[in-house]
Structures are given as C-alpha cells and as structure tokens.
C-alpha positions in Angstrom: 134.4 167.0 -42.1 132.7 168.7 -39.1 130.2 170.3 -41.5 129.4 166.9 -43.3 129.0 164.9 -40.1 127.6 167.4 -37.6 125.2 166.3 -34.8 122.1 166.5 -37.0 123.7 164.7 -40.0 124.9 161.9 -37.8 121.4 161.5 -36.3 119.9 161.3 -39.8 122.5 158.5 -40.8 121.6 156.5 -37.7 117.9 156.7 -38.4 118.4 155.6 -42.0 120.5 152.7 -40.9 117.9 151.7 -38.4 115.2 151.7 -41.1 117.3 149.7 -43.4 117.8 147.1 -40.7 114.1 146.9 -40.0 113.2 146.4 -43.7 115.9 143.7 -44.1 114.3 141.8 -41.2 110.9 141.7 -42.6 109.7 138.2 -44.0 109.8 137.8 -47.8 106.4 137.8 -49.4 106.2 135.4 -52.3 104.6 136.4 -55.6 102.4 134.0 -57.5 102.9 133.0 -61.1 106.3 131.8 -59.9 108.0 135.3 -60.1 105.2 137.5 -61.3 101.8 138.8 -60.5 99.4 140.8 -62.7 97.4 143.7 -61.3 94.0 144.8 -62.6 94.3 148.5 -63.5 90.8 149.4 -62.1 91.3 147.8 -58.7 95.0 147.5 -58.2 94.6 144.1 -56.6 96.8 141.2 -57.7 95.4 138.3 -59.8 97.4 135.3 -59.0 97.8 131.6 -59.6 99.4 129.6 -56.7 100.6 126.1 -57.1 101.2 123.4 -54.5 101.7 119.6 -54.3 98.5 117.8 -53.2 99.5 114.2 -52.8 100.3 111.4 -55.2 98.5 108.8 -57.3 98.6 105.1 -56.6 101.5 104.8 -59.1 103.5 107.7 -57.4 102.6 110.6 -59.9 102.2 114.0 -58.2 98.9 115.6 -58.0 98.9 119.5 -58.2 96.3 121.9 -56.7 96.1 125.3 -58.2 94.5 128.4 -56.5 93.4 131.1 -58.9 92.4 134.4 -57.5 90.8 137.3 -59.4 91.3 141.1 -58.9 88.2 141.1 -56.7 89.4 138.4 -54.2 87.3 135.5 -55.6 89.1 132.3 -55.8 88.8 128.8 -57.4 90.9 125.7 -56.6 91.5 123.3 -59.3 93.2 119.9 -59.1 95.0 117.9 -61.8 93.3 114.7 -60.5 90.1 114.5 -62.5 90.5 118.2 -63.7 88.4 118.8 -60.5 87.0 122.0 -59.1 87.9 121.7 -55.4 86.5 125.0 -54.2 84.8 128.2 -55.3 85.0 131.1 -52.9 82.6 134.0 -53.4 81.2 136.8 -51.2 77.7 137.1 -49.7 75.8 140.3 -49.4 78.1 141.4 -46.6 81.2 140.7 -48.5 82.1 137.5 -46.5 83.8 134.9 -48.6 82.8 131.2 -48.4 83.4 128.1 -50.4 80.1 127.3 -52.2 81.0 123.8 -53.7 80.9 120.4 -52.0 84.1 118.4 -51.9 86.8 116.8 -49.8 89.6 118.4 -47.7 92.3 116.3 -49.3 92.9 114.4 -52.6 92.3 111.1 -50.9 88.5 111.4 -51.1 88.7 112.2 -54.8 90.7 109.1 -55.6 88.0 106.8 -54.5 84.7 106.4 -56.2 82.5 109.4 -55.0 79.5 111.4 -56.2 81.7 113.2 -58.9 82.3 116.2 -56.6 83.6 119.0 -58.8 84.7 116.5 -61.5 85.1 117.0 -65.3 82.9 114.3 -66.6 83.5 112.4 -69.8 83.6 110.9 -72.3 79.9 111.0 -72.0 78.1 112.8 -69.3 74.8 111.3 -68.0 73.5 107.9 -69.0 73.7 105.6 -72.0 71.1 102.8 -71.9 72.5 99.4 -71.2 75.9 100.6 -72.1 75.5 100.2 -75.8 75.1 102.3 -78.9 75.5 101.8 -82.6 77.4 104.2 -84.8 77.8 103.8 -88.6 76.4 100.4 -88.3 78.8 99.1 -85.7 77.7 98.4 -82.1 79.9 99.5 -79.2 79.7 98.1 -75.7 80.7 100.5 -72.8 81.4 99.8 -69.1 78.2 99.5 -67.1 78.4 101.2 -63.7 74.9 102.4 -62.9 72.5 99.5 -62.7 72.1 98.3 -66.3 73.4 101.5 -67.7 76.7 103.4 -68.4 77.0 106.7 -66.4 79.4 109.6 -66.6 82.0 107.8 -68.7 82.2 104.5 -67.0 84.3 102.8 -64.2 87.5 104.7 -64.7 86.1 107.9 -66.3 87.7 111.3 -66.7 87.3 112.1 -63.0 89.6 109.1 -62.1 92.6 110.1 -64.1 95.5 112.5 -63.9 95.4 115.5 -66.4 98.1 117.7 -67.7 97.9 121.3 -66.6 99.0 124.6 -68.1 98.5 128.1 -66.4 96.3 130.5 -68.3 96.9 134.3 -67.7 95.2 137.3 -69.6 94.7 140.9 -68.6 91.3 140.1 -67.1 91.4 136.4 -66.1 93.5 133.5 -64.6 92.9 129.8 -64.8 94.1 126.4 -65.8 93.9 124.5 -69.2 93.7 120.8 -68.5 94.5 118.3 -71.3 94.7 114.5 -71.8 94.7 111.9 -74.5 91.7 109.4 -74.1 93.0 106.3 -75.9 91.0 104.3 -78.4 88.8 101.8 -76.5 89.0 103.6 -73.2 85.8 102.3 -71.2 84.6 100.9 -74.6 84.5 104.2 -76.6 86.0 104.2 -80.1 88.7 106.6 -81.3 91.7 108.3 -79.7 90.4 111.6 -78.5 92.4 114.6 -77.6 90.6 116.6 -74.9 91.1 120.1 -73.3 89.0 121.7 -70.6 90.0 125.3 -69.6 88.7 126.8 -66.4 89.2 130.5 -66.1 88.2 133.0 -63.4 87.6 136.5 -64.8 87.5 139.9 -63.1 83.8 140.0 -63.9 83.5 137.3 -61.3 82.7 134.5 -63.8 84.0 131.0 -63.9 84.3 130.1 -67.5 84.6 126.5 -68.7 85.6 125.9 -72.3 85.7 122.3 -73.7 87.6 121.2 -76.8 88.0 117.7 -78.3 89.1 116.0 -81.6 89.1 112.4 -82.6 90.8 110.1 -85.1 87.6 107.8 -85.3 83.9 108.5 -85.2 82.9 108.6 -81.6 80.4 110.2 -79.2 81.2 112.9 -76.6 79.4 114.8 -74.0 81.6 116.7 -71.5 80.3 118.5 -68.4 81.3 119.7 -65.0 79.7 118.0 -61.9 79.9 120.8 -59.2 77.6 120.4 -56.3 76.6 123.9 -55.3 75.4 125.4 -52.1 75.3 129.2 -52.3 75.0 129.4 -48.5 78.2 127.8 -48.1 79.3 124.2 -48.4 78.6 123.3 -44.8 75.5 125.5 -44.4 72.9 122.6 -44.7 70.0 122.0 -47.1 69.6 123.9 -50.4 65.8 123.5 -50.4 65.2 127.2 -49.8 67.4 128.2 -52.8 65.3 129.7 -55.5 65.8 128.4 -59.1 64.7 129.7 -62.5 65.4 127.7 -65.7 65.2 129.0 -69.1 63.3 125.9 -70.4 59.7 125.1 -71.3 60.3 121.4 -71.6 62.1 118.6 -69.8 62.8 114.9 -70.7 60.8 112.3 -68.9 62.7 109.2 -67.8 62.0 105.6 -66.7 62.9 104.0 -63.4 66.6 103.7 -64.6 66.7 107.5 -65.6 66.7 106.6 -69.4 64.7 109.0 -71.6 61.2 107.7 -72.5 61.1 109.6 -75.8 59.9 113.1 -76.6 60.4 116.1 -74.2 57.3 117.1 -72.3 56.0 120.6 -71.3 56.8 121.8 -67.8 53.8 124.2 -67.6 51.4 123.3 -64.8 53.7 120.6 -63.4 56.2 120.5 -60.4 58.9 120.5 -63.1 58.1 124.2 -64.0 61.0 126.5 -63.1 60.1 129.1 -65.7 59.7 131.5 -62.8 61.5 131.4 -59.5 60.5 128.6 -57.2 62.3 127.3 -54.1 63.9 124.0 -54.8 62.0 122.4 -51.9 58.6 124.1 -52.6 57.2 121.2 -54.5 59.8 118.4 -54.0 57.6 116.4 -51.6 54.8 116.4 -54.3 57.4 115.3 -56.9 58.5 112.4 -54.8 55.0 110.9 -54.9 55.4 110.4 -58.7 56.8 107.2 -60.3 60.6 107.3 -60.9 61.1 110.5 -58.9 60.9 109.3 -55.4 64.1 110.9 -54.4 63.7 114.3 -56.0 64.7 116.3 -59.0 67.2 114.6 -61.4 66.0 115.6 -64.9 67.4 117.3 -68.1 65.7 120.5 -69.2 65.5 121.5 -72.9 67.0 125.0 -73.1 65.3 127.6 -75.3 67.3 128.1 -78.6 68.9 124.7 -77.7 72.7 124.9 -78.3 72.8 127.6 -81.0 74.7 130.3 -79.1 75.8 131.3 -75.5 72.5 132.0 -73.6 71.3 132.3 -70.1 70.2 128.8 -68.9 69.7 129.1 -65.2 69.6 131.5 -62.2 69.9 130.5 -58.6 69.4 132.7 -55.5 70.1 132.0 -51.8 67.8 134.4 -49.8 69.8 133.8 -46.7 73.3 134.8 -48.0 72.2 137.0 -50.9 74.4 135.0 -53.2 73.3 134.7 -56.8 74.6 132.3 -59.7 73.7 132.8 -63.3 74.7 130.0 -65.8 75.1 130.6 -69.5 75.9 127.9 -72.0 76.1 126.8 -75.6 74.7 123.3 -74.7 71.2 122.2 -75.6 70.3 121.0 -72.1 70.9 121.4 -68.4 70.6 118.5 -65.9 69.1 119.7 -62.5 69.9 117.2 -59.8 69.0 118.0 -56.2 71.6 115.9 -54.4 69.1 113.2 -53.9 71.5 110.4 -53.1 73.9 112.2 -50.8 73.6 110.2 -47.5 75.9 111.8 -45.0 78.4 109.0 -45.3 80.3 109.8 -48.5 84.0 108.8 -47.7 83.9 111.1 -44.6 82.3 114.0 -46.6 79.3 114.0 -44.3 77.0 115.9 -46.7 73.3 114.8 -46.3 70.5 114.5 -49.0 69.7 117.9 -50.6 72.7 119.7 -49.1 74.0 120.5 -52.6 72.6 120.8 -56.1 74.0 120.3 -59.6 73.2 122.2 -62.7 75.1 120.2 -65.4 75.2 121.8 -68.9 75.2 119.0 -71.6 73.7 117.1 -74.4 70.7 114.9 -73.5 71.0 111.6 -71.8 71.2 108.5 -74.1 71.5 110.7 -77.2 73.5 108.0 -79.0 70.4 105.9 -79.0 67.8 108.7 -79.5 67.7 109.8 -83.1 65.4 112.7 -82.3 67.8 114.3 -79.8 70.7 116.6 -80.9 73.6 114.5 -82.0 76.6 113.8 -79.8 78.7 112.2 -82.6 82.2 113.6 -83.2 84.1 112.6 -86.4 87.6 113.1 -87.7 88.2 116.5 -88.9 85.5 118.0 -86.6 86.1 119.9 -83.4 83.9 119.5 -80.4 83.6 123.0 -78.7 81.3 124.0 -75.9 81.3 126.8 -73.3 79.6 127.3 -70.0 79.9 130.4 -67.8 79.0 130.7 -64.1 78.6 134.3 -62.9 78.5 135.1 -59.3 77.1 138.1 -57.5 75.1 139.1 -54.4 72.0 141.0 -53.7 
C-alpha cells in the first residue's frame, strides 16, 4: 500500500483529479448539423450548417435562418422566407471577412415589399409586357405590379412566400435545397409547378445555385436570384468604382417601361460596352443623358454561346478591397442593374442609389411575347434546369 500510494503517486493523483475537474467545468461547444460536423481533409476546418428560428409569418408559421460555412471560413446565410440569400461573407486581400450583399437585419424587412434583396425570383424574373402573353392560342393575364407591366412574378411572387428547406451536405460543400408548389393560377400563371432551388457553398469558394422545375400544364418560367452586391462590403458606399467585364457583344434595347424594342444591339463603341473592364461609374453620367436610361444601367446582355453550357458570364473587381467575383451560368442572358432606384429609405435599409449592383442570370425580358428570343416555355414531361455559380477570390 505504501508503495502504491507514496508521496509522488499521491501528488500525481491529485494533479489528474484537478485536471478532470477543470475539463468538466469548461462550457460545452455545440456542433452544427445537429450532432455532426464534416471536416475538409486538406484544411481540417469544419464545414457546418447552423439553424435558428428567425421570426414568424403573418399566419404564425416559423421562418428559419440557416448559416452555411465552408472549410475556408466563408459563410452564406439563407432564409426560408423567399428562399432568400441574407448575407455572403467573403475575405478581402488581407483576409478580412465582410458581408458583400445588401439586405435587412431581421426578417421583418423581407416580409414587406422591398427591392428583392437576395430573393429567389419567379415564376418569371424581369418583365412581361402589359402582364399578358399567349401560349398555345390561349391568352393569360398576370398580375401587373410595375407600371403597365408584370415584374418578377407579380404582387405575391416567390420572394413573398415560405419555402420548405432541406440541408445539403457533401464532402466539399454545404447548402440548402428550397422547394415549394406553385399552384395553378398563382399570379395568373397556368399549371401547377413543382420548384426547387438549391444553394450550395463549396470549398472552392463558390456559391452555386441550381434551379429545377416541372409543370402539369404548359407554362412559362424564368427563375433567378436578385442579390445586390457590393464587394467592398454592404455598408461601404457606392459601387461606381467597381470594375466590370461582361462576356457579351450585344445587349437588348428597351423602351421607357423597360420592355424590349426588338432585336439585340451591338455594344461596341457605346457606353454599354463591357467587353473589357470598365468602372461601373466611368460612363454612367453619359448613359443617363440617353432616353429611357436616365437612372443608369438596367439592361439584359446577350451572353456568348447563349445558354448552351456553363460559361463565364461576368467578372467584377473592387480595387479598394481586392475582392473579385466571377459568375458562370447556363442561362442565355444576364441583367446588369446598377441599383438605380435605391433611395436611402427602403424600409430602414438606408442604402442609397448605386450602393449595390445586380447581375441576374436569366432568359430575356418579355420572352413569352418575343418569338425571336430563346423560349421560356415549360411543358409537361419537360424539366427546367439551370445553374449559376458565383466564385469569390481576392487579389
């Protein structure tokens, strides 16, 4: 007994007991995914999905906010209300993280009519002239909510409804798959449509968006995301010094109500030319002198190889922070909007004109009424599938 519990042995036992007591007193650190977290083998950092209650709808249904973080520390917040991108946090050239999308601090702002901050837009992104189109000889009348026209799906569009959500986890990405049933006649559209939108954040620092839809009647569909980007950070001010390059030799001229005038026009030699890098504000004052563009850029560009495969569509650089965003898409067009109608009084958001820009990958505006444009018709037995990828880096 003396040999087993000598002075040195007793000292060791007391030390072990003290250590055990210290460990037991440490706070428990929760693990995401409920009870599990994945680690990327190359970095050892945990990819995670965190879930929290984020308020309730007018009829008492709970809204959920998900925070998805990749192995490099980039994160994206996604809400079930409107299948909305609430924030995207990426590093600058010094590794400092900042949110680079415009939005609201709580769900309350999103539940009122707003400029579609971060929203999943549908059934039809962009405008349909006079809220009417004819399909298979039958005329359909849609909700009119933008002057004489239908915009972004109508009055109660996809950004103003609650979506179902399912966590997505792979070896190299985390995200959320949103889904809903759009009933026959919603905002005037024919057919019951099953819709899925999957946002995934990869360890290659890409935000991937996959759209999927089917219908039981012929209908039209044009889904997109309406993020307002500011690569300097959401509260950093104007985006006019951001440099933009678009992989497009043509754009679509529009009338005073932003309805296409007909055929695409060449950008070469005009203020619409972004075939090489130009600051967004470099020629915007010149553009504002032209008819129908008195506020700034709000035009669809025709991408090279329109809609045939996943291709580079746009590159944006912020010289101040060093952040760079590349956009690839399978869509035939991209809408460049310079935040012309932000007025500093958007439901307490406070963002002023030109403090954010949109690059919405999509089919062309008013395609259901423009026979020469790529078709936006979806029929029973067909599947609507498009992909857009945003890649983030710094230089």
